[in-house]
N, CA, C and O of each residue as an XYZ file, in Angstrom:
436
protein
N     127.060   -122.555     59.692
C     126.480   -123.420     58.697
C     126.672   -124.871     59.129
O     127.764   -125.289     59.514
N     125.593   -125.611     59.054
C     125.629   -127.040     59.360
C     125.030   -127.787     58.173
O     123.968   -127.421     57.671
N     125.709   -128.823     57.736
C     125.206   -129.681     56.683
C     124.993   -131.082     57.221
O     125.812   -131.596     57.984
N     123.892   -131.697     56.822
C     123.594   -133.068     57.223
C     123.298   -133.860     55.956
O     122.492   -133.442     55.125
N     123.956   -135.004     55.819
C     123.755   -135.874     54.666
C     122.960   -137.089     55.122
O     123.306   -137.748     56.102
N     121.874   -137.372     54.381
C     120.998   -138.501     54.679
C     121.025   -139.486     53.521
O     121.303   -139.117     52.380
N     120.736   -140.737     53.827
C     120.520   -141.774     52.825
C     119.032   -142.101     52.866
O     118.484   -142.384     53.931
N     118.373   -142.064     51.695
C     116.952   -142.389     51.641
C     116.672   -143.184     50.375
O     116.737   -142.646     49.270
N     116.366   -144.448     50.538
C     116.013   -145.335     49.432
C     117.000   -145.243     48.270
O     116.594   -145.068     47.121
N     118.271   -145.358     48.561
C     119.288   -145.343     47.525
C     119.650   -143.959     47.025
O     120.478   -143.829     46.123
N     119.061   -142.940     47.580
C     119.340   -141.573     47.162
C     120.007   -140.813     48.302
O     119.701   -141.038     49.473
N     120.910   -139.922     47.954
C     121.578   -139.088     48.951
C     120.868   -137.739     48.997
O     120.647   -137.100     47.968
N     120.519   -137.323     50.202
C     119.838   -136.048     50.412
C     120.694   -135.225     51.364
O     121.106   -135.713     52.417
N     120.960   -133.980     50.996
C     121.734   -133.098     51.854
C     120.854   -131.946     52.318
O     120.116   -131.349     51.534
N     120.946   -131.650     53.600
C     120.234   -130.521     54.198
C     121.283   -129.571     54.735
O     122.193   -129.982     55.455
N     121.157   -128.302     54.387
C     122.101   -127.290     54.861
C     121.323   -126.236     55.644
O     120.324   -125.697     55.169
N     121.806   -125.957     56.859
C     121.150   -125.003     57.746
C     122.103   -123.846     58.008
O     123.227   -124.041     58.471
N     121.640   -122.642     57.707
C     122.379   -121.417     57.992
C     121.410   -120.477     58.684
O     120.403   -120.068     58.106
N     121.725   -120.134     59.937
C     120.785   -119.398     60.790
C     119.485   -120.189     60.833
O     119.519   -121.356     61.222
N     118.351   -119.628     60.458
C     117.125   -120.419     60.443
C     116.719   -120.773     59.018
O     115.598   -121.225     58.787
N     117.624   -120.570     58.060
C     117.377   -120.902     56.668
C     117.790   -122.354     56.422
O     118.920   -122.746     56.714
N     116.872   -123.137     55.886
C     117.120   -124.558     55.650
C     116.907   -124.840     54.161
O     115.829   -124.579     53.626
N     117.940   -125.374     53.491
C     117.828   -125.711     52.075
C     118.166   -127.185     51.877
O     118.860   -127.791     52.694
N     117.667   -127.748     50.787
C     117.758   -129.184     50.536
C     118.345   -129.430     49.155
O     118.175   -128.629     48.236
N     119.056   -130.585     49.026
C     119.603   -130.971     47.724
C     119.493   -132.478     47.567
O     119.867   -133.242     48.456
N     118.974   -132.887     46.422
C     118.962   -134.297     46.037
C     119.307   -134.363     44.557
O     119.492   -133.337     43.903
N     119.389   -135.557     44.049
C     119.706   -135.704     42.631
C     118.575   -135.169     41.758
O     118.810   -134.830     40.598
N     117.358   -135.084     42.287
C     116.244   -134.576     41.483
C     116.408   -133.097     41.143
O     115.793   -132.612     40.194
N     117.226   -132.377     41.901
C     117.470   -130.969     41.613
C     118.711   -130.785     40.749
O     119.103   -129.650     40.476
N     119.320   -131.847     40.325
C     120.511   -131.741     39.501
C     121.686   -131.109     40.223
O     122.489   -130.397     39.620
N     121.782   -131.373     41.521
C     122.885   -130.842     42.303
C     122.668   -129.435     42.815
O     123.578   -128.858     43.409
N     121.498   -128.864     42.606
C     121.193   -127.518     43.069
C     120.458   -127.584     44.401
O     119.611   -128.453     44.613
N     120.792   -126.653     45.300
C     120.056   -126.550     46.545
C     118.737   -125.833     46.290
O     118.659   -124.942     45.445
N     117.708   -126.227     47.022
C     116.393   -125.598     46.892
C     115.795   -125.395     48.281
O     116.001   -126.218     49.173
N     115.064   -124.312     48.463
C     114.364   -124.120     49.739
C     113.191   -125.078     49.826
O     112.863   -125.758     48.853
N     112.566   -125.134     50.976
C     111.452   -126.072     51.174
C     110.319   -125.815     50.190
O     109.581   -126.739     49.847
N     110.168   -124.581     49.732
C     109.117   -124.281     48.750
C     109.348   -125.025     47.438
O     108.397   -125.265     46.694
N     110.584   -125.391     47.144
C     110.902   -126.090     45.912
C     110.749   -127.599     45.993
O     110.936   -128.292     44.992
N     110.415   -128.117     47.162
C     110.277   -129.559     47.333
C     108.864   -130.022     47.031
O     107.899   -129.278     47.205
N     108.761   -131.249     46.581
C     107.444   -131.868     46.448
C     107.082   -132.409     47.820
O     107.814   -133.220     48.388
N     105.972   -131.968     48.344
C     105.513   -132.459     49.640
C     104.401   -133.464     49.426
O     103.497   -133.236     48.623
N     104.463   -134.562     50.131
C     103.447   -135.589     50.063
C     102.313   -135.214     51.015
O     102.538   -135.023     52.210
N     101.110   -135.111     50.489
C      99.974   -134.685     51.324
C      99.741   -135.664     52.470
O      99.415   -135.240     53.579
N      99.900   -136.949     52.230
C      99.703   -137.936     53.301
C     100.706   -137.722     54.425
O     100.354   -137.820     55.601
N     101.959   -137.430     54.069
C     102.978   -137.167     55.080
C     102.695   -135.903     55.860
O     102.884   -135.862     57.076
N     102.241   -134.865     55.161
C     101.910   -133.606     55.829
C     100.737   -133.816     56.773
O     100.757   -133.311     57.896
N      99.716   -134.550     56.344
C      98.542   -134.803     57.182
C      98.926   -135.643     58.401
O      98.364   -135.459     59.481
N      99.878   -136.564     58.234
C     100.345   -137.364     59.368
C     100.993   -136.470     60.428
O     100.836   -136.698     61.627
N     101.720   -135.454     59.970
C     102.394   -134.532     60.880
C     101.427   -133.477     61.429
O     101.503   -133.107     62.601
N     100.522   -132.999     60.573
C      99.573   -131.949     60.949
C      98.158   -132.388     60.564
O      97.662   -131.995     59.508
N      97.501   -133.198     61.406
C      96.176   -133.725     61.060
C      95.115   -132.646     60.819
O      94.142   -132.887     60.104
N      95.292   -131.475     61.401
C      94.286   -130.424     61.225
C      94.277   -129.837     59.811
O      93.370   -129.073     59.481
N      95.247   -130.165     58.980
C      95.306   -129.631     57.619
C      94.595   -130.510     56.600
O      94.655   -130.224     55.404
N      93.931   -131.559     57.033
C      93.351   -132.541     56.115
C      92.346   -131.929     55.140
O      92.309   -132.321     53.974
N      91.545   -130.994     55.587
C      90.503   -130.431     54.723
C      90.840   -129.049     54.186
O      89.996   -128.416     53.552
N      92.032   -128.577     54.423
C      92.395   -127.229     53.980
C      92.971   -127.259     52.569
O      93.774   -128.127     52.226
N      92.546   -126.297     51.764
C      93.054   -126.210     50.398
C      94.509   -125.751     50.355
O      95.263   -126.147     49.467
N      94.898   -124.918     51.314
C      96.260   -124.392     51.336
C      97.149   -125.192     52.290
O      97.993   -124.615     52.977
N      96.969   -126.502     52.337
C      97.718   -127.365     53.251
C      99.222   -127.243     53.027
O      99.993   -127.255     53.986
N      99.642   -127.127     51.780
C     101.072   -127.068     51.477
C     101.703   -125.792     52.040
O     102.741   -125.852     52.699
N     101.090   -124.660     51.787
C     101.613   -123.380     52.265
C     101.639   -123.337     53.787
O     102.591   -122.831     54.382
N     100.593   -123.867     54.417
C     100.531   -123.879     55.884
C     101.611   -124.792     56.478
O     102.218   -124.450     57.493
N     101.851   -125.944     55.855
C     102.899   -126.850     56.337
C     104.279   -126.197     56.221
O     105.105   -126.327     57.125
N     104.526   -125.503     55.124
C     105.803   -124.806     54.945
C     105.956   -123.716     55.991
O     107.030   -123.564     56.573
N     104.903   -122.961     56.237
C     104.941   -121.897     57.243
C     105.244   -122.479     58.625
O     106.055   -121.924     59.366
N     104.604   -123.582     58.971
C     104.834   -124.207     60.279
C     106.269   -124.711     60.408
O     106.880   -124.591     61.470
N     106.807   -125.276     59.326
C     108.196   -125.734     59.359
C     109.139   -124.558     59.600
O     110.044   -124.644     60.430
N     108.929   -123.472     58.881
C     109.791   -122.294     59.042
C     109.666   -121.714     60.445
O     110.667   -121.326     61.048
N     108.441   -121.653     60.968
C     108.242   -121.146     62.331
C     108.947   -122.036     63.353
O     109.533   -121.544     64.317
N     108.886   -123.335     63.136
C     109.548   -124.279     64.042
C     111.064   -124.075     64.013
O     111.716   -124.087     65.056
N     111.616   -123.888     62.821
C     113.055   -123.663     62.704
C     113.462   -122.369     63.408
O     114.509   -122.315     64.053
N     112.647   -121.339     63.287
C     112.953   -120.059     63.928
C     112.832   -120.128     65.444
O     113.419   -119.310     66.152
N     112.069   -121.106     65.951
C     111.873   -121.213     67.397
C     113.126   -121.727     68.114
O     113.257   -121.558     69.326
N     114.040   -122.347     67.376
C     115.282   -122.833     67.975
C     116.324   -121.721     67.954
O     116.399   -120.944     67.002
N     117.120   -121.655     69.005
C     118.065   -120.547     69.127
C     119.420   -120.823     68.464
O     120.153   -119.880     68.167
N     119.765   -122.082     68.227
C     121.063   -122.387     67.622
C     120.899   -123.304     66.407
O     119.895   -124.001     66.260
N     121.906   -123.282     65.554
C     121.900   -124.172     64.396
C     121.971   -125.631     64.821
O     121.406   -126.493     64.147
N     122.659   -125.931     65.933
C     122.727   -127.313     66.437
C     121.341   -127.830     66.796
O     121.001   -128.968     66.473
N     120.536   -127.002     67.464
C     119.176   -127.406     67.818
C     118.335   -127.616     66.556
O     117.546   -128.558     66.480
N     118.508   -126.736     65.569
C     117.776   -126.879     64.313
C     118.171   -128.162     63.597
O     117.313   -128.875     63.075
N     119.473   -128.459     63.571
C     119.945   -129.686     62.915
C     119.410   -130.924     63.627
O     119.015   -131.890     62.974
N     119.393   -130.904     64.956
C     118.849   -132.039     65.703
C     117.369   -132.237     65.402
O     116.907   -133.372     65.283
N     116.624   -131.143     65.279
C     115.202   -131.232     64.932
C     115.032   -131.880     63.558
O     114.223   -132.792     63.394
N     115.798   -131.405     62.571
C     115.690   -131.942     61.214
C     116.073   -133.422     61.197
O     115.392   -134.233     60.570
N     117.151   -133.772     61.877
C     117.591   -135.173     61.921
C     116.504   -136.054     62.537
O     116.131   -137.076     61.961
N     116.002   -135.661     63.692
C     114.980   -136.469     64.368
C     113.685   -136.531     63.578
O     113.022   -137.568     63.559
N     113.317   -135.440     62.929
C     112.083   -135.419     62.153
C     112.191   -136.298     60.913
O     111.269   -137.057     60.616
N     113.296   -136.210     60.187
C     113.436   -137.011     58.974
C     113.662   -138.497     59.271
O     113.318   -139.352     58.455
N     114.235   -138.801     60.429
C     114.415   -140.210     60.817
C     113.070   -140.934     60.882
O     112.979   -142.115     60.547
N     112.031   -140.221     61.314
C     110.694   -140.820     61.433
C     110.180   -141.317     60.091
O     109.346   -142.220     60.037
N     110.676   -140.729     59.012
C     110.187   -141.062     57.677
C     111.169   -141.905     56.880
O     111.033   -142.033     55.663
N     112.154   -142.479     57.557
C     113.063   -143.414     56.905
C     114.358   -142.830     56.383
O     115.152   -143.550     55.777
N     114.595   -141.547     56.601
C     115.862   -140.939     56.199
C     116.912   -141.306     57.243
O     116.716   -141.080     58.437
N     118.024   -141.872     56.788
C     119.074   -142.297     57.701
C     120.219   -141.281     57.662
O     120.879   -141.139     56.632
N     120.464   -140.570     58.777
C     121.562   -139.594     58.786
C     122.910   -140.297     58.662
O     123.169   -141.290     59.341
N     123.762   -139.770     57.789
C     125.064   -140.371     57.545
C     126.215   -139.499     58.044
O     127.102   -139.979     58.751
N     126.197   -138.216     57.675
C     127.296   -137.315     58.006
C     126.769   -135.970     58.495
O     125.691   -135.522     58.106
N     127.564   -135.341     59.361
C     127.282   -134.005     59.870
C     128.517   -133.151     59.641
O     129.626   -133.536     60.013
N     128.323   -131.997     59.031
C     129.443   -131.099     58.736
C     129.118   -129.723     59.312
O     128.052   -129.167     59.048
N     130.048   -129.179     60.102
C     129.846   -127.870     60.717
C     130.864   -126.879     60.183
O     132.061   -127.162     60.137
N     130.380   -125.723     59.783
C     131.213   -124.576     59.372
C     132.254   -124.929     58.332
O     133.345   -124.359     58.348
N     131.960   -125.842     57.431
C     132.883   -126.177     56.358
C     133.993   -127.139     56.751
O     134.823   -127.486     55.912
N     134.031   -127.579     58.004
C     135.037   -128.544     58.419
C     134.715   -129.917     57.855
O     133.638   -130.133     57.300
N     135.632   -130.821     57.997
C     135.485   -132.172     57.479
C     134.231   -132.826     58.072
O     133.996   -132.725     59.276
N     133.430   -133.489     57.246
C     132.223   -134.150     57.744
C     132.564   -135.270     58.722
O     133.568   -135.966     58.569
N     131.708   -135.427     59.727
C     131.867   -136.501     60.705
C     130.710   -137.469     60.539
O     129.556   -137.078     60.360
N     131.056   -138.739     60.604
C     130.038   -139.786     60.461
C     129.124   -139.778     61.683
O     129.589   -139.701     62.820
N     127.832   -139.857     61.437
C     126.845   -139.954     62.515
C     126.623   -141.428     62.783
O     126.299   -142.192     61.875
N     126.801   -141.826     64.043
C     126.622   -143.249     64.352
C     125.340   -143.498     65.079
O     125.034   -144.642     65.415
């Protein structure tokens, strides 16, 4: 299990990765973790990442499927965490802490 804590516009966002399962927590969930299906996805952001989905009615489902497939393509949780960190950095999420297997979180510099 790997946890990554991000700062985004005054809000703390936590991402937890276990095997290829990725769940998210922010204050909007009231402290509850939610899978990617439970997140509000911005269509403009999805189209920026996947331009071919611009005219598709099921853009949200396809984006979620592609994210899950991408996570499964990595062989280790470290590779998955690096992907999530690098991907969210592009959108202004600043990684703060990384926690592995329940050990004390380490500051990401």
